[in-house]
N, CA, C and O atoms as a printed pandas DataFrame, in Angstrom:
     atom_number atom_name residue_name chain_id  residue_number  x_coord  y_coord  z_coord
0              1         N          UNK        A               1   58.202  -41.407  139.316
1              2        CA          UNK        A               1   57.768  -42.354  138.334
2              3         C          UNK        A               1   58.886  -42.580  137.341
3              4         O          UNK        A               1   59.293  -41.657  136.636
4              5         N          UNK        A               2   59.375  -43.781  137.284
5              6        CA          UNK        A               2   60.484  -44.076  136.414
6              7         C          UNK        A               2   60.039  -44.605  135.055
7              8         O          UNK        A               2   60.829  -44.606  134.110
8              9         N          UNK        A               3   58.806  -45.048  134.940
9             10        CA          UNK        A               3   58.345  -45.600  133.679
10            11         C          UNK        A               3   58.021  -44.481  132.694
11            12         O          UNK        A               3   57.467  -43.446  133.062
12            13         N          UNK        A               4   58.379  -44.716  131.438
13            14        CA          UNK        A               4   58.061  -43.750  130.400
14            15         C          UNK        A               4   56.576  -43.810  130.116
15            16         O          UNK        A               4   56.016  -44.892  129.941
16            17         N          UNK        A               5   55.939  -42.660  130.068
17            18        CA          UNK        A               5   54.523  -42.615  129.764
18            19         C          UNK        A               5   54.277  -41.608  128.659
19            20         O          UNK        A               5   55.053  -40.674  128.455
20            21         N          UNK        A               6   53.200  -41.815  127.966
21            22        CA          UNK        A               6   52.792  -40.896  126.919
22            23         C          UNK        A               6   51.799  -39.910  127.518
23            24         O          UNK        A               6   50.681  -40.283  127.872
24            25         N          UNK        A               7   52.207  -38.663  127.627
25            26        CA          UNK        A               7   51.342  -37.615  128.132
26            27         C          UNK        A               7   50.915  -36.776  126.944
27            28         O          UNK        A               7   51.751  -36.363  126.139
28            29         N          UNK        A               8   49.630  -36.525  126.829
29            30        CA          UNK        A               8   49.117  -35.712  125.733
30            31         C          UNK        A               8   48.800  -34.329  126.273
31            32         O          UNK        A               8   48.091  -34.183  127.268
32            33         N          UNK        A               9   49.332  -33.322  125.608
33            34        CA          UNK        A               9   49.060  -31.933  125.988
34            35         C          UNK        A               9   48.000  -31.385  125.039
35            36         O          UNK        A               9   48.138  -31.485  123.820
36            37         N          UNK        A              10   46.950  -30.811  125.597
37            38        CA          UNK        A              10   45.878  -30.218  124.800
38            39         C          UNK        A              10   45.986  -28.710  124.944
39            40         O          UNK        A              10   45.977  -28.161  126.046
40            41         N          UNK        A              11   46.089  -28.065  123.799
41            42        CA          UNK        A              11   46.227  -26.606  123.775
42            43         C          UNK        A              11   44.869  -25.939  123.608
43            44         O          UNK        A              11   43.952  -26.479  122.989
44            45         N          UNK        A              12   44.777  -24.752  124.180
45            46        CA          UNK        A              12   43.582  -23.934  124.031
46            47         C          UNK        A              12   44.075  -22.518  123.783
47            48         O          UNK        A              12   44.830  -21.969  124.586
48            49         N          UNK        A              13   43.659  -21.940  122.697
49            50        CA          UNK        A              13   44.118  -20.611  122.302
50            51         C          UNK        A              13   45.637  -20.575  122.175
51            52         O          UNK        A              13   46.275  -19.583  122.530
52            53         N          UNK        A              14   46.212  -21.669  121.664
53            54        CA          UNK        A              14   47.644  -21.725  121.413
54            55         C          UNK        A              14   48.506  -21.935  122.655
55            56         O          UNK        A              14   49.733  -21.862  122.576
56            57         N          UNK        A              15   47.886  -22.192  123.784
57            58        CA          UNK        A              15   48.639  -22.389  125.025
58            59         C          UNK        A              15   48.231  -23.720  125.654
59            60         O          UNK        A              15   47.080  -24.138  125.523
60            61         N          UNK        A              16   49.165  -24.387  126.335
61            62        CA          UNK        A              16   48.806  -25.638  127.007
62            63         C          UNK        A              16   47.707  -25.394  128.045
63            64         O          UNK        A              16   47.815  -24.508  128.893
64            65         N          UNK        A              17   46.653  -26.198  127.956
65            66        CA          UNK        A              17   45.530  -26.041  128.873
66            67         C          UNK        A              17   45.264  -27.310  129.690
67            68         O          UNK        A              17   44.830  -27.235  130.839
68            69         N          UNK        A              18   45.528  -28.470  129.089
69            70        CA          UNK        A              18   45.251  -29.733  129.759
70            71         C          UNK        A              18   46.362  -30.728  129.465
71            72         O          UNK        A              18   47.016  -30.665  128.425
72            73         N          UNK        A              19   46.560  -31.645  130.399
73            74        CA          UNK        A              19   47.478  -32.753  130.183
74            75         C          UNK        A              19   46.701  -34.039  130.411
75            76         O          UNK        A              19   46.060  -34.212  131.447
76            77         N          UNK        A              20   46.761  -34.928  129.450
77            78        CA          UNK        A              20   46.100  -36.221  129.559
78            79         C          UNK        A              20   47.184  -37.242  129.893
79            80         O          UNK        A              20   48.150  -37.403  129.147
80            81         N          UNK        A              21   47.014  -37.922  131.012
81            82        CA          UNK        A              21   48.008  -38.911  131.451
82            83         C          UNK        A              21   47.350  -40.280  131.526
83            84         O          UNK        A              21   46.133  -40.370  131.688
84            85         N          UNK        A              22   48.138  -41.354  131.411
85            86        CA          UNK        A              22   47.568  -42.694  131.577
86            87         C          UNK        A              22   46.902  -42.829  132.949
87            88         O          UNK        A              22   47.342  -42.233  133.932
88            89         N          UNK        A              23   45.839  -43.619  132.989
89            90        CA          UNK        A              23   45.044  -43.741  134.203
90            91         C          UNK        A              23   45.863  -44.219  135.400
91            92         O          UNK        A              23   45.708  -43.691  136.501
92            93         N          UNK        A              24   46.735  -45.214  135.200
93            94        CA          UNK        A              24   47.551  -45.702  136.312
94            95         C          UNK        A              24   48.429  -44.595  136.878
95            96         O          UNK        A              24   48.622  -44.505  138.091
96            97         N          UNK        A              25   48.957  -43.756  135.999
97            98        CA          UNK        A              25   49.773  -42.632  136.462
98            99         C          UNK        A              25   48.906  -41.635  137.238
99           100         O          UNK        A              25   49.341  -41.089  138.252
100          101         N          UNK        A              26   47.699  -41.404  136.766
101          102        CA          UNK        A              26   46.775  -40.510  137.471
102          103         C          UNK        A              26   46.504  -41.023  138.886
103          104         O          UNK        A              26   46.526  -40.254  139.847
104          105         N          UNK        A              27   46.248  -42.333  139.006
105          106        CA          UNK        A              27   46.006  -42.914  140.327
106          107         C          UNK        A              27   47.215  -42.720  141.238
107          108         O          UNK        A              27   47.068  -42.408  142.420
108          109         N          UNK        A              28   48.407  -42.907  140.680
109          110        CA          UNK        A              28   49.628  -42.735  141.460
110          111         C          UNK        A              28   49.804  -41.283  141.893
111          112         O          UNK        A              28   50.137  -41.010  143.046
112          113         N          UNK        A              29   49.582  -40.365  140.979
113          114        CA          UNK        A              29   49.742  -38.940  141.284
114          115         C          UNK        A              29   48.755  -38.449  142.333
115          116         O          UNK        A              29   49.071  -37.557  143.120
116          117         N          UNK        A              30   47.570  -39.025  142.344
117          118        CA          UNK        A              30   46.538  -38.586  143.284
118          119         C          UNK        A              30   46.492  -39.425  144.555
119          120         O          UNK        A              30   45.615  -39.233  145.398
120          121         N          UNK        A              31   47.434  -40.354  144.694
121          122        CA          UNK        A              31   47.487  -41.162  145.903
122          123         C          UNK        A              31   46.422  -42.229  145.979
123          124         O          UNK        A              31   46.127  -42.733  147.063
124          125         N          UNK        A              32   45.841  -42.581  144.856
125          126        CA          UNK        A              32   44.783  -43.584  144.845
126          127         C          UNK        A              32   45.259  -44.942  144.348
127          128         O          UNK        A              32   44.463  -45.874  144.223
128          129         N          UNK        A              33   46.545  -45.057  144.065
129          130        CA          UNK        A              33   47.072  -46.306  143.521
130          131         C          UNK        A              33   46.938  -47.434  144.537
131          132         O          UNK        A              33   47.022  -47.214  145.745
132          133         N          UNK        A              34   46.733  -48.628  144.035
133          134        CA          UNK        A              34   46.647  -49.811  144.880
134          135         C          UNK        A              34   48.059  -50.190  145.298
135          136         O          UNK        A              34   48.851  -50.644  144.472
136          137         N          UNK        A              35   48.375  -50.010  146.559
137          138        CA          UNK        A              35   49.722  -50.276  147.056
138          139         C          UNK        A              35   49.895  -51.703  147.564
139          140         O          UNK        A              35   50.902  -52.020  148.197
140          141         N          UNK        A              36   48.920  -52.562  147.290
141          142        CA          UNK        A              36   49.049  -53.920  147.787
142          143         C          UNK        A              36   50.158  -54.646  147.029
143          144         O          UNK        A              36   50.366  -54.420  145.837
144          145         N          UNK        A              37   50.846  -55.499  147.725
145          146        CA          UNK        A              37   51.928  -56.279  147.146
146          147         C          UNK        A              37   51.363  -57.622  146.730
147          148         O          UNK        A              37   50.681  -58.289  147.508
148          149         N          UNK        A              38   51.650  -58.015  145.501
149          150        CA          UNK        A              38   51.105  -59.267  145.007
150          151         C          UNK        A              38   52.224  -60.229  144.627
151          152         O          UNK        A              38   53.302  -59.819  144.196
152          153         N          UNK        A              39   51.941  -61.518  144.797
153          154        CA          UNK        A              39   52.900  -62.581  144.508
154          155         C          UNK        A              39   52.224  -63.652  143.663
155          156         O          UNK        A              39   51.068  -63.993  143.912
156          157         N          UNK        A              40   52.923  -64.182  142.676
157          158        CA          UNK        A              40   52.373  -65.336  141.966
158          159         C          UNK        A              40   52.253  -66.529  142.921
159          160         O          UNK        A              40   53.041  -66.669  143.857
160          161         N          UNK        A              41   51.284  -67.361  142.679
161          162        CA          UNK        A              41   51.051  -68.532  143.518
162          163         C          UNK        A              41   52.315  -69.386  143.648
163          164         O          UNK        A              41   52.610  -69.910  144.722
164          165         N          UNK        A              42   53.058  -69.522  142.544
165          166        CA          UNK        A              42   54.257  -70.353  142.557
166          167         C          UNK        A              42   55.310  -69.823  143.529
167          168         O          UNK        A              42   55.980  -70.602  144.207
168          169         N          UNK        A              43   55.454  -68.496  143.595
169          170        CA          UNK        A              43   56.436  -67.903  144.512
170          171         C          UNK        A              43   56.064  -68.235  145.949
171          172         O          UNK        A              43   56.923  -68.622  146.742
172          173         N          UNK        A              44   54.807  -68.087  146.281
173          174        CA          UNK        A              44   54.345  -68.411  147.635
174          175         C          UNK        A              44   54.576  -69.891  147.916
175          176         O          UNK        A              44   55.012  -70.260  149.006
176          177         N          UNK        A              45   54.286  -70.729  146.940
177          178        CA          UNK        A              45   54.494  -72.168  147.105
178          179         C          UNK        A              45   55.943  -72.506  147.383
179          180         O          UNK        A              45   56.234  -73.306  148.272
180          181         N          UNK        A              46   56.867  -71.900  146.625
181          182        CA          UNK        A              46   58.289  -72.155  146.855
182          183         C          UNK        A              46   58.690  -71.732  148.262
183          184         O          UNK        A              46   59.472  -72.413  148.925
184          185         N          UNK        A              47   58.148  -70.602  148.712
185          186        CA          UNK        A              47   58.509  -70.104  150.034
186          187         C          UNK        A              47   57.923  -70.978  151.134
187          188         O          UNK        A              47   58.629  -71.350  152.071
188          189         N          UNK        A              48   56.661  -71.303  151.031
189          190        CA          UNK        A              48   55.986  -72.043  152.093
190          191         C          UNK        A              48   56.365  -73.527  152.079
191          192         O          UNK        A              48   56.736  -74.089  153.110
192          193         N          UNK        A              49   56.272  -74.148  150.919
193          194        CA          UNK        A              49   56.483  -75.592  150.845
194          195         C          UNK        A              49   57.949  -75.995  150.894
195          196         O          UNK        A              49   58.284  -77.050  151.432
196          197         N          UNK        A              50   58.826  -75.163  150.336
197          198        CA          UNK        A              50   60.241  -75.518  150.289
198          199         C          UNK        A              50   61.093  -74.724  151.278
199          200         O          UNK        A              50   62.297  -74.956  151.388
200          201         N          UNK        A              51   60.474  -73.794  151.991
201          202        CA          UNK        A              51   61.201  -73.016  152.989
202          203         C          UNK        A              51   62.213  -72.042  152.407
203          204         O          UNK        A              51   63.176  -71.667  153.075
204          205         N          UNK        A              52   61.994  -71.630  151.157
205          206        CA          UNK        A              52   62.929  -70.698  150.519
206          207         C          UNK        A              52   62.643  -69.269  150.956
207          208         O          UNK        A              52   61.519  -68.938  151.334
208          209         N          UNK        A              53   63.659  -68.433  150.900
209          210        CA          UNK        A              53   63.455  -67.002  151.110
210          211         C          UNK        A              53   62.711  -66.457  149.903
211          212         O          UNK        A              53   62.636  -67.120  148.869
212          213         N          UNK        A              54   62.163  -65.257  150.025
213          214        CA          UNK        A              54   61.478  -64.663  148.877
214          215         C          UNK        A              54   62.440  -64.442  147.711
215          216         O          UNK        A              54   62.046  -64.584  146.553
216          217         N          UNK        A              55   63.685  -64.099  147.999
217          218        CA          UNK        A              55   64.662  -63.902  146.913
218          219         C          UNK        A              55   64.868  -65.213  146.163
219          220         O          UNK        A              55   64.832  -65.236  144.933
220          221         N          UNK        A              56   65.079  -66.290  146.886
221          222        CA          UNK        A              56   65.291  -67.592  146.239
222          223         C          UNK        A              56   64.025  -68.045  145.512
223          224         O          UNK        A              56   64.106  -68.620  144.426
224          225         N          UNK        A              57   62.861  -67.790  146.102
225          226        CA          UNK        A              57   61.604  -68.186  145.471
226          227         C          UNK        A              57   61.396  -67.433  144.157
227          228         O          UNK        A              57   61.004  -68.027  143.153
228          229         N          UNK        A              58   61.660  -66.123  144.166
229          230        CA          UNK        A              58   61.535  -65.348  142.928
230          231         C          UNK        A              58   62.568  -65.808  141.900
231          232         O          UNK        A              58   62.255  -65.891  140.712
232          233         N          UNK        A              59   63.772  -66.102  142.327
233          234        CA          UNK        A              59   64.808  -66.572  141.398
234          235         C          UNK        A              59   64.355  -67.855  140.726
235          236         O          UNK        A              59   64.473  -68.012  139.511
236          237         N          UNK        A              60   63.836  -68.768  141.533
237          238        CA          UNK        A              60   63.366  -70.039  140.999
238          239         C          UNK        A              60   62.183  -69.818  140.054
239          240         O          UNK        A              60   62.105  -70.443  138.996
240          241         N          UNK        A              61   61.272  -68.936  140.432
241          242        CA          UNK        A              61   60.114  -68.608  139.597
242          243         C          UNK        A              61   60.555  -68.044  138.249
243          244         O          UNK        A              61   59.943  -68.328  137.220
244          245         N          UNK        A              62   61.617  -67.246  138.261
245          246        CA          UNK        A              62   62.142  -66.647  137.025
246          247         C          UNK        A              62   63.017  -67.630  136.244
247          248         O          UNK        A              62   63.566  -67.293  135.195
248          249         N          UNK        A              63   63.135  -68.838  136.768
249          250        CA          UNK        A              63   63.934  -69.901  136.149
250          251         C          UNK        A              63   65.404  -69.505  135.986
251          252         O          UNK        A              63   66.020  -69.732  134.945
252          253         N          UNK        A              64   65.933  -68.911  137.039
253          254        CA          UNK        A              64   67.340  -68.528  137.073
254          255         C          UNK        A              64   68.089  -69.421  138.056
255          256         O          UNK        A              64   67.543  -69.806  139.090
256          257         N          UNK        A              65   69.324  -69.745  137.739
257          258        CA          UNK        A              65   70.177  -70.436  138.698
258          259         C          UNK        A              65   70.810  -69.384  139.601
259          260         O          UNK        A              65   70.754  -68.186  139.321
260          261         N          UNK        A              66   71.409  -69.852  140.684
261          262        CA          UNK        A              66   72.138  -68.905  141.530
262          263         C          UNK        A              66   73.255  -68.239  140.730
263          264         O          UNK        A              66   73.510  -67.047  140.895
264          265         N          UNK        A              67   73.920  -69.003  139.864
265          266        CA          UNK        A              67   74.994  -68.438  139.044
266          267         C          UNK        A              67   74.458  -67.358  138.104
267          268         O          UNK        A              67   75.115  -66.339  137.894
268          269         N          UNK        A              68   73.260  -67.576  137.534
269          270        CA          UNK        A              68   72.650  -66.584  136.639
270          271         C          UNK        A              68   72.391  -65.271  137.373
271          272         O          UNK        A              68   72.767  -64.198  136.902
272          273         N          UNK        A              69   71.745  -65.374  138.531
273          274        CA          UNK        A              69   71.408  -64.164  139.288
274          275         C          UNK        A              69   72.667  -63.491  139.822
275          276         O          UNK        A              69   72.765  -62.264  139.818
276          277         N          UNK        A              70   73.617  -64.277  140.276
277          278        CA          UNK        A              70   74.879  -63.710  140.762
278          279         C          UNK        A              70   75.567  -62.919  139.648
279          280         O          UNK        A              70   76.112  -61.843  139.893
280          281         N          UNK        A              71   75.542  -63.454  138.422
281          282        CA          UNK        A              71   76.152  -62.745  137.291
282          283         C          UNK        A              71   75.435  -61.435  137.019
283          284         O          UNK        A              71   76.078  -60.426  136.731
284          285         N          UNK        A              72   74.108  -61.438  137.106
285          286        CA          UNK        A              72   73.340  -60.202  136.915
286          287         C          UNK        A              72   73.719  -59.149  137.955
287          288         O          UNK        A              72   73.736  -57.952  137.672
288          289         N          UNK        A              73   74.024  -59.622  139.164
289          290        CA          UNK        A              73   74.356  -58.714  140.265
290          291         C          UNK        A              73   75.838  -58.363  140.310
291          292         O          UNK        A              73   76.239  -57.439  141.017
292          293         N          UNK        A              74   76.651  -59.099  139.558
293          294        CA          UNK        A              74   78.089  -58.862  139.577
294          295         C          UNK        A              74   78.746  -59.342  140.856
295          296         O          UNK        A              74   79.718  -58.751  141.326
296          297         N          UNK        A              75   78.205  -60.427  141.422
297          298        CA          UNK        A              75   78.768  -60.998  142.642
298          299         C          UNK        A              75   79.008  -62.491  142.411
299          300         O          UNK        A              75   78.625  -63.038  141.376
300          301         N          UNK        A              76   79.638  -63.136  143.377
301          302        CA          UNK        A              76   79.889  -64.578  143.251
302          303         C          UNK        A              76   78.647  -65.371  143.645
303          304         O          UNK        A              76   77.759  -64.861  144.327
304          305         N          UNK        A              77   78.602  -66.621  143.208
305          306        CA          UNK        A              77   77.486  -67.490  143.573
306          307         C          UNK        A              77   77.440  -67.731  145.076
307          308         O          UNK        A              77   76.350  -67.723  145.647
308          309         N          UNK        A              78   78.592  -67.948  145.756
309          310        CA          UNK        A              78   78.525  -68.104  147.214
310          311         C          UNK        A              78   77.992  -66.848  147.930
311          312         O          UNK        A              78   77.309  -66.955  148.948
312          313         N          UNK        A              79   78.305  -65.674  147.396
313          314        CA          UNK        A              79   77.773  -64.439  147.996
314          315         C          UNK        A              79   76.256  -64.392  147.842
315          316         O          UNK        A              79   75.548  -63.980  148.761
316          317         N          UNK        A              80   75.757  -64.817  146.674
317          318        CA          UNK        A              80   74.310  -64.846  146.475
318          319         C          UNK        A              80   73.664  -65.860  147.412
319          320         O          UNK        A              80   72.581  -65.615  147.943
320          321         N          UNK        A              81   74.314  -66.981  147.613
321          322        CA          UNK        A              81   73.769  -67.994  148.531
322          323         C          UNK        A              81   73.567  -67.396  149.924
323          324         O          UNK        A              81   72.581  -67.709  150.590
324          325         N          UNK        A              82   74.482  -66.548  150.367
325          326        CA          UNK        A              82   74.329  -65.881  151.664
326          327         C          UNK        A              82   73.140  -64.911  151.653
327          328         O          UNK        A              82   72.381  -64.829  152.619
328          329         N          UNK        A              83   72.996  -64.181  150.542
329          330        CA          UNK        A              83   71.884  -63.235  150.399
330          331         C          UNK        A              83   70.549  -63.964  150.424
331          332         O          UNK        A              83   69.567  -63.451  150.963
332          333         N          UNK        A              84   70.510  -65.161  149.840
333          334        CA          UNK        A              84   69.263  -65.922  149.735
334          335         C          UNK        A              84   68.853  -66.647  151.010
335          336         O          UNK        A              84   67.743  -67.174  151.085
336          337         N          UNK        A              85   69.707  -66.683  151.991
337          338        CA          UNK        A              85   69.340  -67.394  153.223
338          339         C          UNK        A              85   68.105  -66.770  153.851
339          340         O          UNK        A              85   68.013  -65.548  153.960
340          341         N          UNK        A              86   67.148  -67.608  154.267
341          342        CA          UNK        A              86   65.971  -67.057  154.951
342          343         C          UNK        A              86   66.392  -66.245  156.170
343          344         O          UNK        A              86   67.231  -66.675  156.960
344          345         N          UNK        A              87   65.802  -65.078  156.307
345          346        CA          UNK        A              87   66.109  -64.214  157.441
346          347         C          UNK        A              87   67.348  -63.359  157.269
347          348         O          UNK        A              87   67.727  -62.646  158.198
348          349         N          UNK        A              88   67.993  -63.406  156.108
349          350        CA          UNK        A              88   69.173  -62.565  155.880
350          351         C          UNK        A              88   68.778  -61.099  156.019
351          352         O          UNK        A              88   67.750  -60.668  155.496
352          353         N          UNK        A              89   69.604  -60.346  156.727
353          354        CA          UNK        A              89   69.326  -58.934  156.964
354          355         C          UNK        A              89   70.115  -58.112  155.940
355          356         O          UNK        A              89   71.290  -57.809  156.149
356          357         N          UNK        A              90   69.458  -57.757  154.839
357          358        CA          UNK        A              90   70.130  -57.067  153.753
358          359         C          UNK        A              90   70.007  -55.548  153.879
359          360         O          UNK        A              90   69.013  -55.024  154.382
360          361         N          UNK        A              91   71.025  -54.874  153.417
361          362        CA          UNK        A              91   70.986  -53.414  153.351
362          363         C          UNK        A              91   69.955  -53.014  152.292
363          364         O          UNK        A              91   69.773  -53.738  151.313
364          365         N          UNK        A              92   69.283  -51.888  152.466
365          366        CA          UNK        A              92   68.286  -51.451  151.482
366          367         C          UNK        A              92   68.847  -51.356  150.062
367          368         O          UNK        A              92   68.158  -51.693  149.099
368          369         N          UNK        A              93   70.080  -50.905  149.932
369          370        CA          UNK        A              93   70.697  -50.777  148.610
370          371         C          UNK        A              93   70.864  -52.150  147.950
371          372         O          UNK        A              93   70.628  -52.297  146.751
372          373         N          UNK        A              94   71.263  -53.137  148.723
373          374        CA          UNK        A              94   71.425  -54.497  148.204
374          375         C          UNK        A              94   70.074  -55.067  147.807
375          376         O          UNK        A              94   69.938  -55.677  146.746
376          377         N          UNK        A              95   69.087  -54.871  148.648
377          378        CA          UNK        A              95   67.736  -55.357  148.355
378          379         C          UNK        A              95   67.218  -54.734  147.061
379          380         O          UNK        A              95   66.595  -55.419  146.249
380          381         N          UNK        A              96   67.469  -53.454  146.866
381          382        CA          UNK        A              96   67.034  -52.768  145.644
382          383         C          UNK        A              96   67.734  -53.338  144.418
383          384         O          UNK        A              96   67.105  -53.501  143.372
384          385         N          UNK        A              97   69.014  -53.642  144.526
385          386        CA          UNK        A              97   69.759  -54.225  143.401
386          387         C          UNK        A              97   69.211  -55.602  143.041
387          388         O          UNK        A              97   69.053  -55.926  141.864
388          389         N          UNK        A              98   68.925  -56.405  144.051
389          390        CA          UNK        A              98   68.383  -57.744  143.822
390          391         C          UNK        A              98   66.996  -57.640  143.186
391          392         O          UNK        A              98   66.689  -58.367  142.241
392          393         N          UNK        A              99   66.166  -56.742  143.698
393          394        CA          UNK        A              99   64.818  -56.560  143.138
394          395         C          UNK        A              99   64.907  -56.188  141.661
395          396         O          UNK        A              99   64.177  -56.734  140.835
396          397         N          UNK        A             100   65.796  -55.265  141.334
397          398        CA          UNK        A             100   65.964  -54.849  139.946
398          399         C          UNK        A             100   66.410  -56.023  139.077
399          400         O          UNK        A             100   65.901  -56.209  137.972
400          401         N          UNK        A             101   67.351  -56.806  139.571
401          402        CA          UNK        A             101   67.866  -57.954  138.817
402          403         C          UNK        A             101   66.786  -59.008  138.582
403          404         O          UNK        A             101   66.815  -59.716  137.575
404          405         N          UNK        A             102   65.838  -59.112  139.508
405          406        CA          UNK        A             102   64.755  -60.091  139.378
406          407         C          UNK        A             102   63.515  -59.525  138.678
407          408         O          UNK        A             102   62.594  -60.267  138.337
408          409         N          UNK        A             103   63.502  -58.209  138.468
409          410        CA          UNK        A             103   62.342  -57.591  137.830
410          411         C          UNK        A             103   61.131  -57.519  138.727
411          412         O          UNK        A             103   59.998  -57.663  138.269
412          413         N          UNK        A             104   61.373  -57.292  140.032
413          414        CA          UNK        A             104   60.283  -57.178  140.997
414          415         C          UNK        A             104   60.491  -55.907  141.815
415          416         O          UNK        A             104   61.504  -55.224  141.664
416          417         N          UNK        A             105   59.535  -55.595  142.674
417          418        CA          UNK        A             105   59.686  -54.448  143.558
418          419         C          UNK        A             105   60.378  -54.890  144.851
419          420         O          UNK        A             105   60.402  -56.075  145.182
420          421         N          UNK        A             106   60.925  -53.941  145.556
421          422        CA          UNK        A             106   61.539  -54.239  146.854
422          423         C          UNK        A             106   60.515  -54.846  147.781
423          424         O          UNK        A             106   60.827  -55.780  148.519
424          425         N          UNK        A             107   59.301  -54.335  147.759
425          426        CA          UNK        A             107   58.246  -54.851  148.640
426          427         C          UNK        A             107   57.978  -56.331  148.378
427          428         O          UNK        A             107   57.589  -57.057  149.293
428          429         N          UNK        A             108   58.178  -56.784  147.154
429          430        CA          UNK        A             108   57.948  -58.191  146.839
430          431         C          UNK        A             108   59.067  -59.090  147.346
431          432         O          UNK        A             108   58.965  -60.314  147.256
432          433         N          UNK        A             109   60.133  -58.499  147.876
433          434        CA          UNK        A             109   61.222  -59.288  148.439
434          435         C          UNK        A             109   61.263  -59.217  149.954
435          436         O          UNK        A             109   62.073  -59.896  150.586
436          437         N          UNK        A             110   60.407  -58.410  150.537
437          438        CA          UNK        A             110   60.411  -58.259  151.985
438          439         C          UNK        A             110   59.422  -59.206  152.621
439          440         O          UNK        A             110   58.271  -59.318  152.198
440          441         N          UNK        A             111   59.898  -59.885  153.648
441          442        CA          UNK        A             111   59.079  -60.913  154.305
442          443         C          UNK        A             111   58.163  -60.298  155.329
443          444         O          UNK        A             111   57.400  -61.010  155.982
């Protein structure tokens, strides 16, 4: 879990006895979290109606140009254009970098 959470420790007889964690974290820790991948309607529309890859659809949804996203990734705009091609076979590390730059999960970029 990479997100910062507020955990409350409850002491009993001067010793830690209980930890109170946010509910979403509890679900994740116990394997009950909803692992479904969700997409905004607009992202699906860009992909289906305009034939964009999920990376390009998310970029457009975030109102970023190719130059904007390329700058976030530290690559050239032509390199990003190659990454955005539908069916591009990206390395997991590259996919993770793109997901981070777009503020989405890797699963939201996988077709």
